VMD Tcl script that draws the C-alpha trace (Angstrom):
set ca {
  {-78.87 58.31 -114.14}
  {-77.81 58.95 -110.55}
  {-74.18 58.69 -109.49}
  {-73.44 55.80 -107.13}
  {-71.54 57.89 -104.98}
  {-74.37 60.30 -104.27}
  {-76.68 57.12 -103.68}
  {-73.89 55.84 -101.12}
  {-73.76 59.28 -99.31}
  {-77.29 59.55 -98.83}
  {-77.30 55.88 -97.69}
  {-74.56 56.55 -95.01}
  {-76.57 59.86 -93.76}
  {-80.04 57.99 -93.65}
  {-78.28 55.35 -91.53}
  {-77.16 58.01 -89.33}
  {-80.21 60.01 -89.02}
  {-82.40 56.86 -88.45}
  {-79.99 55.71 -85.59}
  {-80.05 58.91 -83.78}
  {-83.77 59.56 -84.11}
  {-84.33 55.86 -82.64}
  {-82.19 56.69 -79.78}
  {-83.24 60.43 -79.22}
  {-87.01 60.61 -80.19}
  {-88.85 57.27 -80.41}
  {-90.01 56.27 -76.92}
  {-92.00 53.20 -77.94}
  {-91.63 50.46 -75.16}
  {-91.39 47.63 -77.74}
  {-88.46 48.88 -79.13}
  {-85.63 46.75 -77.94}
  {-81.76 47.24 -78.26}
  {-81.78 47.98 -82.06}
  {-78.59 48.47 -83.96}
  {-78.61 49.82 -87.40}
  {-76.06 48.01 -89.21}
  {-76.65 49.03 -93.07}
  {-78.51 51.16 -95.27}
  {-79.13 50.90 -99.24}
  {-80.69 53.49 -101.45}
  {-81.83 52.57 -104.99}
  {-80.19 54.32 -108.16}
  {-83.21 56.58 -108.54}
  {-82.92 57.70 -104.71}
  {-86.67 57.12 -104.13}
  {-86.27 53.80 -101.69}
  {-84.05 52.91 -98.69}
  {-83.63 49.77 -97.21}
  {-82.51 49.96 -93.54}
  {-80.87 46.71 -92.18}
  {-81.13 46.34 -88.47}
  {-80.16 43.81 -85.74}
  {-81.90 43.36 -82.41}
  {-80.25 42.20 -79.33}
  {-82.77 39.61 -77.70}
  {-84.61 36.63 -78.41}
  {-87.40 36.03 -80.92}
  {-90.12 37.78 -79.22}
  {-87.96 41.00 -78.67}
  {-87.13 40.87 -82.62}
  {-90.85 40.62 -83.51}
  {-91.76 43.60 -80.99}
  {-88.96 45.77 -82.49}
  {-89.96 45.20 -85.86}
  {-93.59 46.16 -85.07}
  {-92.32 49.39 -83.48}
  {-89.84 50.24 -86.38}
  {-93.04 49.88 -88.73}
  {-95.23 52.10 -86.55}
  {-92.34 54.71 -86.36}
  {-91.68 54.64 -89.89}
  {-93.52 57.99 -90.62}
  {-91.72 59.96 -87.95}
  {-88.23 58.50 -89.29}
  {-89.05 59.34 -92.71}
  {-89.86 62.83 -91.72}
  {-86.73 63.19 -89.91}
  {-84.63 61.82 -92.81}
  {-86.58 64.45 -95.09}
  {-85.64 67.30 -92.80}
  {-82.19 66.37 -92.14}
  {-80.85 65.39 -95.69}
  {-82.68 68.06 -97.57}
  {-83.30 66.19 -100.90}
  {-86.27 66.91 -103.11}
  {-87.94 63.54 -102.59}
  {-87.59 61.74 -99.50}
  {-87.15 58.13 -100.03}
  {-89.55 55.62 -98.56}
  {-88.09 53.52 -95.84}
  {-88.27 49.67 -95.59}
  {-86.71 48.04 -92.44}
  {-85.23 44.68 -93.09}
  {-83.77 42.27 -90.21}
  {-80.14 41.66 -90.96}
  {-79.23 38.11 -91.25}
  {-75.52 38.80 -90.70}
  {-75.77 37.70 -86.90}
  {-77.61 34.45 -87.81}
  {-75.14 33.86 -90.80}
  {-72.09 34.45 -88.31}
  {-73.33 32.12 -85.71}
  {-73.86 29.31 -88.17}
  {-70.38 29.74 -89.53}
  {-69.12 29.80 -85.81}
  {-71.08 26.55 -85.54}
  {-69.56 25.14 -88.43}
  {-65.91 25.87 -87.55}
  {-66.23 24.49 -84.02}
  {-67.53 21.30 -85.44}
  {-64.45 21.27 -88.10}
  {-61.92 21.96 -85.14}
  {-63.54 19.21 -83.02}
  {-63.31 16.62 -86.10}
  {-59.52 17.84 -86.80}
  {-58.84 17.02 -82.80}
  {-60.51 13.57 -83.43}
  {-58.36 13.00 -86.39}
  {-55.17 14.21 -84.62}
  {-56.04 11.72 -81.62}
  {-56.28 8.92 -84.01}
  {-53.20 9.65 -85.99}
  {-51.26 9.88 -82.78}
  {-52.17 6.34 -81.72}
  {-51.96 4.84 -85.22}
  {-49.65 2.22 -86.38}
  {-48.30 1.49 -89.81}
  {-50.14 -1.08 -91.84}
  {-47.16 -2.79 -93.07}
  {-43.62 -1.69 -92.81}
  {-42.69 1.68 -91.44}
  {-40.93 2.13 -94.71}
  {-42.46 0.50 -97.64}
  {-39.95 1.50 -100.31}
  {-37.00 -0.09 -101.53}
  {-33.77 1.35 -100.63}
  {-30.54 1.22 -102.87}
  {-28.85 -0.95 -100.12}
  {-31.44 -3.70 -100.48}
  {-30.89 -3.72 -104.14}
  {-27.25 -4.25 -103.80}
  {-27.81 -7.02 -101.47}
  {-30.28 -8.64 -103.71}
  {-27.68 -8.26 -106.46}
  {-24.77 -9.97 -104.34}
  {-26.85 -12.98 -103.28}
  {-27.21 -13.73 -107.14}
  {-23.59 -13.12 -107.92}
  {-22.75 -15.06 -104.95}
  {-24.04 -18.45 -106.61}
  {-21.44 -20.70 -108.03}
  {-20.70 -20.01 -111.68}
  {-20.62 -23.46 -113.09}
  {-24.20 -24.28 -111.06}
  {-26.98 -24.39 -113.13}
  {-30.14 -22.38 -112.28}
  {-33.35 -23.71 -112.09}
  {-37.04 -22.22 -111.71}
  {-39.45 -23.57 -108.95}
  {-40.68 -26.20 -110.87}
  {-37.20 -27.51 -111.78}
  {-36.56 -26.48 -115.36}
  {-33.78 -24.29 -116.31}
  {-34.79 -20.74 -117.52}
  {-33.19 -21.24 -120.94}
}
mol new
graphics top color blue
foreach p $ca { graphics top sphere $p radius 0.5 }
foreach p [lrange $ca 0 end-1] q [lrange $ca 1 end] { graphics top cylinder $p $q radius 0.2 }
display resetview
């Protein structure tokens, strides 16, 4: 079984070699502003997946993908020459979804900020539905006890219907 540290080191080296080769040797006019973001190598070191991003619109992304596919042989030869491994891994180029995901997250965060601001504006103009403080206070309870005690001691208490409570 292959050491994962070795696969990680090989992936890092492949990323650097591919980026330098794209910058210096590949002169395809279809190749736009390509950035190699990550590289992953399988455990048996036979296949490498190279993740990339392209600055531009969908047409430029498609043209850059075609240019990378046509330059795959040159890039693999250069990787084999500069890494010195027994078997040069085959290269697969995958457009990195990270920028699209980051853009979607930014859109969601901006919508959340707008909703929070709307709630904040609504809360500043809001009025209480009932009293400002709906809870009983000890002073209120004492006032109610005093009112009951202030009734004459000999007077009979009656309920609302006129009957006596006893």
